[in-house]
C-alpha positions as CSV (number, residue, x, y, z in Angstrom):
1,X,-17.1,2.9,-12.4
2,X,-19.1,2.4,-9.3
3,X,-19.4,2.0,-5.5
4,X,-20.8,4.1,-2.8
5,X,-19.6,7.2,-0.8
6,X,-17.7,4.7,1.4
7,X,-16.1,2.5,-1.3
8,X,-15.1,3.0,-4.9
9,X,-14.6,0.5,-7.8
10,X,-12.6,1.5,-10.9
11,X,-11.4,-0.5,-13.9
12,X,-8.0,0.4,-15.3
13,X,-7.3,-2.0,-18.2
14,X,-7.1,-5.5,-16.8
15,X,-7.0,-4.2,-13.2
16,X,-10.0,-3.9,-11.0
17,X,-9.3,-1.3,-8.2
18,X,-11.0,-1.0,-4.9
19,X,-10.6,2.1,-2.8
20,X,-11.9,2.4,0.8
21,X,-13.1,6.0,1.0
22,X,-13.7,6.8,4.7
23,X,-10.4,8.4,5.6
24,X,-11.8,10.4,8.5
25,X,-13.0,7.1,10.0
26,X,-9.7,5.4,9.2
27,X,-11.5,3.5,6.4
28,X,-13.3,1.4,9.0
29,X,-15.3,-1.3,7.3
30,X,-19.1,-0.9,7.4
31,X,-21.8,-3.5,6.5
32,X,-22.6,-1.4,3.4
33,X,-19.0,-1.6,2.2
34,X,-18.9,-5.3,2.7
35,X,-22.2,-5.7,0.8
36,X,-20.8,-3.6,-2.1
37,X,-17.4,-5.3,-2.2
38,X,-18.7,-8.9,-2.3
39,X,-20.7,-8.8,-5.5
40,X,-18.1,-6.6,-7.2
41,X,-15.3,-9.1,-6.5
42,X,-17.5,-11.9,-7.7
43,X,-18.3,-10.0,-10.9
44,X,-14.6,-9.4,-11.5
45,X,-13.8,-13.0,-10.8
46,X,-16.2,-14.0,-13.6
47,X,-15.0,-11.3,-16.0
48,X,-12.2,-12.5,-18.3
49,X,-11.2,-8.9,-18.9
50,X,-10.2,-8.4,-15.3
51,X,-6.9,-10.1,-14.6
52,X,-6.1,-8.8,-11.1
53,X,-7.5,-6.7,-8.2
54,X,-5.8,-4.0,-6.2
55,X,-7.3,-2.7,-2.9
56,X,-6.2,0.5,-1.2
57,X,-7.4,2.9,1.5
58,X,-7.9,6.6,0.9
59,X,-5.7,9.0,2.8
60,X,-2.3,8.5,4.4
61,X,-3.3,7.3,7.9
62,X,-5.0,3.9,7.3
63,X,-5.6,1.1,4.9
64,X,-8.5,0.0,7.2
65,X,-8.5,0.3,10.9
66,X,-11.0,-2.6,11.3
67,X,-14.6,-3.4,11.2
68,X,-17.2,-0.8,12.3
69,X,-17.6,-2.5,15.7
70,X,-19.2,0.7,17.1
71,X,-22.2,0.1,14.9
72,X,-22.4,-3.5,16.1
73,X,-22.1,-2.3,19.7
74,X,-24.9,0.2,19.2
75,X,-27.1,-2.5,17.8
76,X,-26.3,-5.0,20.6
77,X,-26.9,-2.3,23.3
78,X,-30.3,-1.4,21.7
79,X,-31.3,-5.1,21.9
80,X,-30.3,-5.2,25.6
81,X,-32.6,-2.3,26.1
82,X,-35.4,-4.1,24.4
83,X,-35.2,-2.0,21.3
84,X,-34.8,-3.6,17.9
85,X,-33.8,-7.2,17.0
86,X,-30.0,-7.0,17.2
87,X,-29.8,-8.1,13.6
88,X,-26.5,-6.3,12.9
89,X,-24.8,-8.4,15.7
90,X,-25.5,-11.4,13.5
91,X,-25.4,-10.0,10.0
92,X,-22.2,-8.0,10.2
93,X,-20.0,-11.0,11.0
94,X,-21.9,-13.3,8.7
95,X,-21.3,-11.0,5.7
96,X,-17.7,-10.1,6.7
97,X,-16.6,-13.6,7.1
98,X,-18.2,-14.6,3.8
99,X,-16.2,-11.8,2.2
100,X,-13.0,-13.0,3.9
101,X,-13.6,-16.5,2.4
102,X,-14.2,-15.0,-1.0
103,X,-10.8,-13.2,-0.8
104,X,-9.1,-16.4,0.5
105,X,-10.4,-18.4,-2.5
106,X,-9.9,-15.7,-5.1
107,X,-8.4,-17.2,-8.2
108,X,-6.9,-14.0,-9.6
109,X,-4.1,-11.9,-8.1
110,X,-5.4,-9.8,-5.2
111,X,-3.0,-7.1,-4.2
112,X,-3.6,-5.3,-0.9
113,X,-1.6,-2.0,-0.3
114,X,-1.6,-2.1,3.5
115,X,0.2,1.3,4.1
116,X,-1.1,2.8,7.3
117,X,-3.2,1.3,10.1
118,X,-4.3,-2.2,9.2
119,X,-6.1,-3.9,12.0
120,X,-8.8,-6.4,12.6
121,X,-11.2,-6.2,9.6
122,X,-8.5,-4.5,7.7
123,X,-6.3,-7.6,7.9
124,X,-9.4,-9.6,6.9
125,X,-9.4,-7.6,3.7
126,X,-5.7,-8.1,3.0
127,X,-4.1,-11.1,4.7
128,X,-6.0,-13.6,2.6
129,X,-4.9,-12.1,-0.7
130,X,-2.1,-13.3,-2.8
131,X,0.0,-10.2,-2.4
132,X,0.2,-7.9,0.7
133,X,2.3,-4.9,0.3
134,X,3.5,-3.0,3.4
135,X,4.6,0.6,3.3
136,X,6.4,3.0,5.6
137,X,3.2,3.8,7.5
138,X,2.1,0.2,8.0
139,X,0.9,-0.6,11.5
140,X,-0.6,-4.1,11.5
141,X,-2.3,-5.7,14.4
142,X,-5.1,-7.9,15.7
143,X,-6.1,-6.0,18.9
144,X,-9.3,-7.7,19.7
145,X,-8.5,-9.0,23.2
146,X,-8.3,-5.3,24.2
147,X,-12.0,-4.8,23.3
148,X,-13.4,-8.0,24.7
149,X,-13.4,-9.9,21.4
150,X,-11.1,-12.4,19.7
151,X,-8.9,-12.3,16.5
152,X,-11.4,-13.1,13.8
153,X,-11.8,-12.4,10.0
154,X,-9.9,-15.6,9.3
155,X,-7.1,-15.0,11.8
156,X,-7.8,-18.4,13.4
157,X,-6.6,-19.9,10.2
158,X,-3.8,-17.4,9.4
159,X,-2.1,-16.9,12.8
160,X,-1.4,-20.6,13.6
161,X,0.4,-20.8,10.2
162,X,2.8,-18.0,10.9
163,X,6.3,-19.0,11.9
164,X,6.8,-20.5,15.4
165,X,4.5,-19.0,18.0
166,X,4.2,-15.6,16.5
167,X,0.5,-16.1,15.8
168,X,-0.4,-16.8,19.4
169,X,1.7,-13.8,20.5
170,X,-0.1,-11.5,18.1
171,X,-3.5,-12.9,19.0
172,X,-3.1,-12.5,22.8
173,X,-1.1,-9.2,23.0
174,X,-2.4,-7.3,19.9
175,X,1.2,-6.3,19.2
176,X,1.6,-3.7,16.5
177,X,3.8,-4.6,13.6
178,X,5.5,-2.1,11.3
179,X,6.6,-3.0,7.8
180,X,9.8,-5.0,8.7
181,X,7.9,-7.1,11.2
182,X,4.9,-7.5,8.9
183,X,7.2,-9.0,6.3
184,X,9.2,-11.1,8.8
185,X,6.0,-12.6,10.2
186,X,4.4,-13.3,6.8
187,X,1.5,-11.0,7.2
188,X,3.0,-8.9,4.4
189,X,4.7,-10.3,1.3
190,X,6.6,-7.2,0.2
191,X,7.8,-3.8,1.4
192,X,7.4,-0.9,-0.9
193,X,8.1,2.7,0.2
194,X,5.0,4.8,0.7
195,X,5.8,7.4,-1.9
196,X,5.8,4.7,-4.7
197,X,2.0,4.1,-4.2
198,X,0.8,5.7,-7.4
199,X,3.7,4.4,-9.5
200,X,3.1,0.9,-8.3
201,X,-0.6,1.0,-9.0
202,X,0.1,2.3,-12.5
203,X,2.8,-0.3,-13.1
204,X,0.3,-3.1,-12.2
205,X,-2.3,-1.6,-14.5
206,X,0.3,-1.3,-17.3
207,X,1.6,-4.8,-16.9
208,X,0.9,-7.6,-19.4
209,X,-1.5,-9.7,-17.3
210,X,-2.8,-11.7,-20.3
211,X,-0.7,-14.7,-19.5
212,X,0.3,-15.8,-16.0
213,X,-1.1,-12.8,-14.1
214,X,0.3,-14.0,-10.8
215,X,3.8,-14.2,-12.2
216,X,3.4,-10.8,-13.9
217,X,2.4,-9.2,-10.5
218,X,5.3,-10.9,-8.9
219,X,7.6,-9.3,-11.4
220,X,6.1,-5.8,-10.9
221,X,6.4,-6.1,-7.1
222,X,10.0,-7.4,-7.4
223,X,10.9,-4.2,-9.3
224,X,9.4,-2.0,-6.6
225,X,10.2,-4.0,-3.4
226,X,12.9,-3.0,-1.1
227,X,14.5,-4.4,2.1
228,X,12.4,-3.2,5.0
229,X,15.3,-3.4,7.4
230,X,15.8,-5.3,10.6
231,X,12.7,-6.8,12.2
232,X,12.5,-6.1,15.9
233,X,10.3,-9.3,16.2
234,X,13.3,-11.4,15.1
235,X,15.3,-10.4,18.2
236,X,12.6,-11.7,20.6
237,X,11.5,-14.6,18.4
238,X,13.2,-17.3,20.5
239,X,11.5,-15.9,23.6
240,X,8.1,-15.7,21.8
241,X,8.5,-19.3,20.7
242,X,9.4,-20.4,24.2
243,X,6.6,-18.6,26.0
244,X,3.7,-18.5,23.5
245,X,4.4,-22.0,22.1
246,X,3.0,-23.5,25.4
247,X,0.0,-25.8,25.2
248,X,-2.2,-23.7,27.6
249,X,-2.6,-20.1,28.5
250,X,-1.7,-20.7,32.1
251,X,1.6,-22.2,30.9
252,X,2.2,-19.2,28.6
253,X,1.9,-16.9,31.6
254,X,4.2,-19.1,33.7
255,X,6.8,-19.2,31.0
256,X,6.7,-15.4,30.7
257,X,7.2,-15.1,34.5
258,X,10.1,-17.5,34.3
259,X,11.7,-15.6,31.4
260,X,12.5,-12.8,33.7
261,X,13.4,-10.2,31.0
262,X,12.3,-6.7,30.4
263,X,10.4,-7.9,27.3
264,X,8.6,-10.6,29.3
265,X,7.7,-8.1,32.0
266,X,6.3,-5.7,29.4
267,X,4.4,-8.5,27.8
268,X,2.9,-9.6,31.1
269,X,1.8,-6.0,31.7
270,X,0.1,-5.9,28.4
271,X,-1.7,-9.1,29.0
272,X,-2.9,-7.9,32.4
273,X,-5.0,-5.3,30.6
274,X,-6.6,-7.6,28.1
275,X,-10.0,-9.3,28.6
276,X,-9.3,-12.6,30.4
277,X,-12.3,-14.2,28.6
278,X,-11.0,-13.0,25.3
279,X,-7.5,-14.3,25.9
280,X,-8.9,-17.7,26.7
281,X,-11.1,-17.7,23.7
282,X,-8.3,-16.5,21.5
283,X,-5.8,-19.1,22.7
284,X,-8.3,-21.9,22.3
285,X,-9.3,-20.8,18.8
286,X,-5.7,-20.5,17.6
287,X,-5.0,-24.0,19.0
288,X,-8.0,-25.4,17.2
289,X,-7.5,-23.4,14.0
290,X,-4.1,-25.1,13.6
291,X,-5.9,-28.4,12.7
292,X,-8.9,-27.0,10.8
293,X,-9.4,-26.0,7.1
294,X,-10.3,-22.4,6.3
295,X,-14.1,-23.0,6.0
296,X,-14.2,-24.7,9.4
297,X,-12.3,-21.8,10.9
298,X,-14.8,-19.4,9.6
299,X,-17.7,-21.5,11.0
300,X,-15.9,-21.6,14.4
301,X,-15.3,-17.8,14.3
302,X,-18.9,-17.1,13.7
303,X,-19.9,-19.2,16.7
304,X,-17.4,-17.3,18.8
305,X,-18.6,-14.0,17.5
306,X,-22.1,-14.8,18.6
307,X,-20.9,-15.9,22.0
308,X,-19.2,-12.6,22.4
309,X,-22.3,-10.8,21.4
310,X,-24.2,-12.6,24.1
311,X,-21.5,-11.9,26.7
312,X,-20.3,-8.9,28.7
313,X,-16.7,-8.0,27.8
314,X,-17.3,-6.9,24.2
315,X,-19.8,-4.3,25.3
316,X,-17.5,-3.2,28.1
317,X,-14.4,-3.1,25.9
318,X,-16.0,-1.0,23.2
319,X,-17.4,1.3,25.9
320,X,-14.0,1.9,27.4
321,X,-12.1,2.2,24.1
322,X,-14.5,3.8,21.6
323,X,-17.5,5.3,23.5
324,X,-16.5,6.7,26.9
325,X,-12.8,6.4,25.9
326,X,-11.7,6.1,29.6
327,X,-9.4,3.2,28.6
328,X,-10.5,1.5,31.9
329,X,-12.6,-1.6,31.1
330,X,-14.1,-3.5,34.0
331,X,-13.7,-7.1,32.7
332,X,-16.0,-9.8,34.1
333,X,-14.5,-12.1,35.1
334,X,-11.6,-9.9,36.0
335,X,-8.9,-12.6,36.3
336,X,-7.9,-15.4,34.0
337,X,-8.3,-18.0,36.8
338,X,-11.9,-16.9,37.2
339,X,-12.8,-17.7,33.6
340,X,-14.8,-20.9,33.5
341,X,-13.5,-23.5,31.1
342,X,-17.0,-24.7,30.5
343,X,-18.0,-21.2,29.4
344,X,-15.1,-21.2,26.9
345,X,-16.0,-24.6,25.6
346,X,-19.7,-23.6,25.2
347,X,-18.7,-20.8,22.9
348,X,-17.4,-23.4,20.3
349,X,-20.7,-25.3,20.3
350,X,-22.8,-25.5,17.1
351,X,-25.5,-22.9,16.5
352,X,-27.4,-25.6,14.7
353,X,-29.4,-24.0,11.8
354,X,-27.8,-20.6,12.6
355,X,-24.3,-21.8,11.9
356,X,-22.3,-20.1,9.1
357,X,-21.6,-22.9,6.7
358,X,-20.4,-22.8,3.1
359,X,-21.4,-24.9,0.1
360,X,-18.5,-27.1,-1.1
């Protein structure tokens, strides 16, 4: 039906299907994919013949491993060298967050098959939809503090609304959730075995969606869904709530030290490798997001994205993880206590006429 060499759109009866077609790049989300998906989703929204949307990733490894942050890094580094205007460092997040909002507001069932790696921008394509289906290969995470960024794509709205302090835990640590944990946390709504992929898609396409399409999709998924088994997250949930439910990042770290368990020690070790600036930004954003509506969260996230683009740690994090791949980022500041609260507060300030704001 249409699309590009990176994303495909197909109509199957009353079902509009989106397939991310960059399996070698783990279906990482590019600006061109975003700019193709947005108008297609809007067209389907307005088409009475389309009753539901299904989005999947090509290949067995990933639904979508995240946004194409390497391209953003390249553009930002070029600007630092005095080459180009750095437009992608502004445009990518503007367009991505606008797409996240469209999915959040979508009036028709939006089913995301999140089998495989689903991180960052991949969660932005899925967690705002009405139905999120995890499979055997699901690995879901918001790993941004490991690359000098913060959990974005609407995570500042979603994470504070997960049970207890799970959201803050995921935001700071970048913990990876398999299917059982994804369902337990609420990031996924169902678990369906990976080998049922094609049958599930066909069943959705064959379903009578002419009445209450959401209820019809519920019925199809209920027929395919299985028990994902015990969620490891549930075992440490009391400790997560005790430690990550604290009102400040300093108190989170103190609570982990006081916990004195192997899990707490491992968690502290993980946090010691994350960007201190990113952790403070993430914690502050999650705290604020708890009291904001979705649009306000997206406006806030865009401000934070631009603060990161103007800072140091994003460029250092991408260098260490994706460019040189030495996995040894030199964060600046290097310690949490060295991160200036005023710098964090300034990241939340209005960009005046450059703010991302939405029409009511």
